[in-house]
N, C-alpha and C positions, 0 to 999 in steps of 0.2 A: 488600421488598417487588424483584422485575425488575420491564422495561418490557415484556415479555410475555405474564409472569404478570398483571399487568396488562388487560396488551388482551384477555387468555383470557378476567380478570374479565368486564370488559368488555362483551366478545363476548355472553356467559352472562346477565347481566344484560339489555340489547338482544335478545335474543331469549324472554325468560318477561311481559315484556313486548310484546312486539310478538302470540306465539300466544296471552297475555287480550286482546289489540287483533281478536284473528286468530275471534277462539272465539267476540267480542263478535258480529264482524259474518257470522257466522259462524250464528247463530243470531237474528240479526234477518234475514237472507235464507231460511232456512227457514219461516217465520213467515210471509214474503210468500209466501213460496212455498207455503204451506200455505191457503193463502188464494185463488189461484189454483189450487192445486189442486181444490179447493170448488165454484170458480164449471168447472172447464174438467173436472173431472169423469171425468177415466181417469189408471190404475191408472198410465200413463206420466209423471200432472203427480205422484201421493203420491212414488211410487222417486223421483223429484227430486231431494222435501224432504225424502225420506228420505239420503237423502245425501248432504245440505248437514250432516240433521243429524248424520252419522253421523262427520265431516269433523271439527269443529267439539268432539262424542266425544272420539275418538281423543285430540281432540290434550289436551286435556282431560277426565281419565272419572271426575274429583270433579264432575266442576259443575253444581250443581241444578239450574238452570235447562236446559239442556241436556236432559237425562235429562228434563225436564221437557213440553219439546218434539217428544223423538222420543217418549214417550210418547200423545201426542197425534195428533202424526200418527200414529203407529202407528193411532190408534186410529180415529182418523177412517178411514184407508184400509180396515179389516177394517170399520168403516163399510159402507162401497165393496163388496168382492169380499159378504161375505155378503147386501145389491140386486139384488146379481150372480147370487147361489146358491149362493157358493164357498163352504158353512160350513166347512169341513175349517183350512183354513189364514185364513179371517174367526179361528176360537177363537183357531188362535195366535198370530195378532196380537197378538191381543185379552194374549192373556196378554203376552207380550210388553211387552206398552203396560202392562201393568199393574204387572210386573215393573217396568218406569224411574220411573212415578214415585210406586210406591212408598218407590226407593230414593233418586228424589230430596226423600221429603217426611223417607225416616229420615237422611237425611243432614247437612241443614237443617229442624229442627221447628220456630223460631223464624222465619222464611221466610214473610209471608204471605204473599206472591204465590204461592208454590212450596203454601201449604195451600187457596189462595181458588180456583187454579187445578186439585188435584184434587177436590180441592170440588168443580167448576162439569160440570166433566170426573166422576164418578163418583154422582154424582142422574143424570143421564141413563138410569141400568143400570140394565135390569129388578127389580124387587126377586128377582125367583128367583140372581142372583149376586152376594147379601147387598156389597155396596156403600155401602150405604143408609149405616148407620154412619158406615163412616170415613166419604160420603159430610158426614151429619149435624156429622163433629166437628170437620175442619177449614173447615169455614163455621163453624160455630158460635163456635174462635177469636176466626177474622179481627170477626165481629161483639160482641164480647164488644171487641175492640180497637177498637170503632171508638164501645161506649155501650149494646149491646145487650143481654142475660139474656136464656138462658131462663129462662123461668115454670114451664112441664112440658110432658110430650112435644111437643105440637102448637103454641107460640105460644112467639115470641119479642116483649119488650117492650126498648121503649126507655128509658132513664131516664130519661134526663130530663126527662122528660114522665111518672115516677111519684113521686106530691107523698107518695100514706100508705099502710103495709101494716100492713091490718089483720087478727090473730088472725079464726081461724072457726072449725067445727068439725073437729076430729080430729085436730087439729093442723094442719087445710090453712089457707091465707091467703087474701085476699082483696087485690088494690091500689089500688087506687085511681090515675085518672088524671085527671090535672089537664085534659086534657079534656072531663070531666066520664063515661064509661065506668070501668066495674072490672073485671079481668080473674081468673081461678079461679088459684092457686100454689100447685106441689104438699106438701106438705111437707114431703122433700128442697132439694125449688128453696127457700122459702120460708123458712126459716133460713139459705138461705145469699144472696139478700138481702140475708138482712137484716142477717150479713154484709161482705156487698158494699158498703151504704149505710150500714152505720158506725152503725145504729140498735140 
């Protein structure tokens, strides 16, 4: 390898490291701008945050946090537009925001920060938009990694407080808690809970 080739490779590696650092800085700057936009409540503030995060996405289009933040900014701006009665652009922006967030999760399904953020954002959606199942899945994955378990459609339980799983009627179960309480467990979730707890 000659000196010219080595210098070129060093310059290329510096550019890659520099771009990664720049992307992280742009993401943080966009987060700060999003918070400010919420306080200022002006379209210009949201557009400035979106412009910043667009720069980060242009630098690294495969960066899940950058896509997630862009989705969050677009979603907040869509809400602002809707509050001003501008429903058509709000709807278009909301679709773009959801596409960004879904792409971020698809690229990095094991990234708990990305899943949690999408879950929290989608959890605020009205029922007719049908985002509740995705929000529930994202948040459930995050909670399961923190020691929680879904025992039925409407309830999660902290596994640290489960002291006994009792067979109940029609293949269902009851969970007895160290606090003295009891909770009903659905058939399917009861079998899975026993596996999780090695019972």
